[in-house]
N, C-alpha and C positions, 0 to 999 in steps of 0.2 A: 564514407560520406564526408566530403570535404567542407560543405557548409555547416554552419552552426546550427544545432537543432532549434526549431521555432517552437516555442512553448506558449500556449494560451492558457493564461492564469485567471481564474474566476476571482475577481476583485471582491466580490460580495460573499464569498464562501467562508463560513467559520464564525465563531462567537466574537472574534475581535477585529472583523472586517468593517471598513476597508483599511484601518490603520495597520494591521498586522500584515495584511497581503501586499499592500503597497510597499511597506518597509521591507518585507521579504523580497519582493521583486527587485528592489534595488540592491539588496545584498547579493542576490543571485546573479544579477548583471555585473556586478563589481567583481564576484569570486569565480563564476563558472564560465565554461564556453558554450553559452546559449544566447539566444534572442527571446526576449520576453514580450508578449502583448498582454495588456490588462483588458479584461472583459467586464464591463459593469457600467453603470449610469455615468455618462460621460462627464457631466459638470461635477458630480460628487468626486469621482475618482481623480479628476484634474485638480480639484481644490486640495485633495489630500497630497497630491504630488507637489503642488505649489507651497503647501504648508511645510513640507519636508525641505524644500529648496531654501525656504526662508530660515531653516534652522541649520543651513550649511551642510545638509547631508548629500548634496549632489556630487561635489568634487569634479571630476572629469567624466562622469557617466553620461551616457546618452539616455535620455529618459525613454522609458517604454511607451509605444504608442497605446492609445486607449481606444477600444472598440465598443461602441455605444450599445449597452444592453439595459434598457430603462426598467426592465422587471426583474424581480428577484424571488427565488423559491426559498421559503422559510423551512427551518428544520422540522416543524410540526406538520407541514402540508403533506397531503397524500401524494406520493411520488408520481405515480403514472398520470393522475389527473392534472397535477401541476405541469408536468412535461407537456402534455397535450394542449393545455389551455395557455400556458405562459411561453409562447413561441419565441419571445424577445427576451427571454431571461438569460442570465449570465451562464447557466449551466447548458442550456439548450444551444445557445449561439457558440458557446466554446467547443461543444462537441461538433457542431456543425463545421466549424472552421477545419477540424481535423478531417471530417468526411469529405470536405471539398478539396483538400490538399493544401489549404491556405495556412495550416499549422501542422507540426509533426506530432504534437502530443497536448493533451489537455490536463490541467491540474485543478482540483478543487478540494476545498475544506469544508463544503457545504453538505446538503442533504445527501447521504449516501445512496438512498433509495432512488432519489431523482437522478443522481449521476448514473446509476446503473441503467434506469429506464431510458434516459437519453441516450447512453451508449449503445443500448440494445436497438433502439429505434433508428439511431443515426448511423452507427458504424456496423451494426449487425454481428451475428456470432460467427466465430471461426467455424468452419465446416466440421462436423463430428462433436460439437460442444453444445449441450442442451442449456446449460446455465453457466454464466461466468462466475468467477470466484475472486474474492479479494485475498491477496497473499501479502504477509508482512514478515520480516526478519524478526526473530525472537532470540535475545542475548542468552548464551549458554556459557558453561565453565570450560568447554571444550576449546576455546579460542576463536571459534567462528559461530555465527548465529545459525539457528535452524530456520526452515521456512514453515510458516504456519498458515494454513488456509482451510476453509473459508473464515474470515474474521468479520463478516457482517454483510456480505452481499445476499445470502439466502438464509433466512431464519428457518425455514423448513427445506429439507432436502430428502432425496430418495437415494437408496443405496447406489445406483448407477451414477448419480451425480457426484457421490464421493469418490468413485472410481475415476471419473473424468478429472475431478480436481487433484487426485493423485498422480495422474499422467501429466496434467499440466505443470503441477508443482515440481515433478521430477525432471521435466524438461527445462523448466526455469532454473532449478538448482545446478543442473548440468551445464547450460549454456551461459548462464548469467554469473553464477557463483563459481563456476569452474570445478565443480564436484564430480568426479567420475563415478558413475553408477551409484547415484545417491540412495541411501537407505530411506524407505518410505514407511511410515507407521500409521496406524489408526488410533486416535485418542479414545480411551474407554475407561471403564472403572476397574478394570483388572487385566492382566496380561493374558489370561486364558481366552481362547477364541469364543467360548460360550458366554462370556461376561459382556454386559452392556445392554442397551436397548435393543429392540428388534431391528431398527435401522442399522446400528453398529454391527450386530451380528450378521446380517445379510451382506453388509458392505465387506466385512471380513471375508465371508465366503467368496465374494466376487473378486476381491483384491487378490486372493490366492492365485487366480488364473489371469490377473491382469499383467500387461507388459511392463511392470516396473519391479524393482527390487524390494518387495514388501517383506518386512521383518515382523510384522504381527501387531498386536496392540501395545500401546504405552499408557501409563497413567500420567496424571497431571504432574506428579513428582519427577517424572523422568525427563519432562521437557527441558528444564534448565541444565541437565546434565550432558546435553548433547548426544544422547543415544541414538537419535535419528536425524536425518538431514531434513526431511520433509514430514510434517505431521499434519494429518487431514482430519477435519471435524466438520460439522455443520456450522453455518454463520451464527446461530443463536450462541452455541457454546463457545465458539471462537471469539465472538465479540465480548462476551462476559469475561473470558479469560484474560484477553489482552488489557481489558479496563481495570480488572482486579489487579493484575501484575504491575501495571502502572501506578495505582494507588499504593500498593505494597511497597514498591521502591521508594515511592516519596515519603512513606512513613518511616522506612528504615533510615533513609538519609536524614530526615528531620530528627529522628530519635538520637542518631549519632551526633548531630549538630548540637542538640540540646545537652547531651551529656558532656560534650567537650567543653561547652561553655559553663558547665556547672561550677567549676572552681578554677582559679589561676593556674594551678599546676597542670591539670589536663589540657587547658588552652595552650599552655606553653609546649608541652609535649607533642601537641597536635600540630604544631607549626612545621615540625619535620616531616609529618605525614601528609601534609596538605597537597603536594603533587599527586600522591596515590589516591587521596580522597576525590580529587578532581577527576582522575581518570576513571574511577568507579562510577562518579555520577555521570560522566559522559557516556559510559557503557549502558546505563540504565535509563537515560533520558530519551523519552519518545522523540523528542525534537531532533535527535541526531539521526533517526532512521528515516524522517521525511514523510513519505506516504506509501500507501498500498497499491501496487498495481492491479487493475481489474483484468485478470487473466481470462481469455476466452472470446474477446471482442476483436473486431478487425480494426484496431487502432490502439494507439497508447493512451490510456486514461488512468491518471494517478489520483487516488482518494486520500487526502490528508485528514488528520485528526481534526475534529471540530473545535478544539481549544488551541489550535495551532498558533503559536507565536511567530515572531518574524524569521526565527532561526529555522523552525520547523517548515515554514513555507519555502524558505531557501533551499532546504534539504529535499523537499517534495519536487521542487524544480530540478535539483541535481538528479533524483531518481528517475525523472522523466526523460532528461537529457541522456542519461545513461542507457535507458531502455531504447530510446531512438538510435543512438550510436551503436548499440549491440544488436539492433534489428531483431528486438524481441518477438514482435508479433510473427514475423516471418520465420523465425526459429521455432515457435510453438506450432505454427502452420505446417511446417516442414516435418517437425518431429511427429506430429499427429498423422500426417500423410504416411510417413515411413512406417509407423506402427500399423496402420491399416493395411499397407502393403504386405508387411510381415505376416499379420494375421490372415490375410487373404491367401498367401502362399502356403502357410501352414495348413489351412483348411483344404486346400487342393491337394496337399501332398498326403493328407489322411486317407488311408484306403477305405 
């Protein structure tokens, strides 16, 4: 693709919108090979852009165009009802831009359920997928992150949904992360196949016969070790896990900071370790990972953290641009089609 990816950014998505989204869009335009359009109430978004101009934040940047979306979907609203009634909301119009081919990807830090509902209605599912899943990189000690999904799109799931998540996650890890034959694991409360809920036990049985490199169950303690490249769970558990991990990381960093400042000697010694501390903070900071792609829909849709700051928004736009440049949706579609052909051939060859 020679043209820069066109990213539609929900200007009203997140706890700190539109300040954080507008600032993040300017950082993205400055740093990344993308074109960004802001989707939100025209007057409000323009006012925020002008406010930043007055503070000297423009430089040589070309300001992003604003696509008027006078309605907004709040975090507490019922997703499907809001998407159906608020057709001029920033989430619905942003997804529509992708569906019409006027944007290559949509990024939002807003209502996750509404983003999923809008994507399902506007972009439709990839053939062979019943439910999309949100996938996010999770830091490990192995030197590269593992892919965790689902992290919030489906609070309830059935065993075959987890199998589809595993297939999409394996394709994503192979095609986007460059991991050959990624190891796929199922999150449970024990390594033994009989451990876990009925959902996990049945999913384990089905995954043994799925076209992925299934290595069995892993426990929560195994995730940071990098023992698997793709870890599958339902959206309820996945969302609790990543939010707890985020909070735990913040507590650890805050505790280290407090202990360093406890006396002059430790503060002096810490100066030599400051670069290492900064690298650790960067590895643990959710803002560095940007957003989670909604895998399984016919278009690139990135859902960022609700508390995204400008840097997180900038990195969510980066993830969207990389997904477009890497033809993420086509690769998942092609991978699923190839798996279906292999399954069909195996069935025909069975006497």
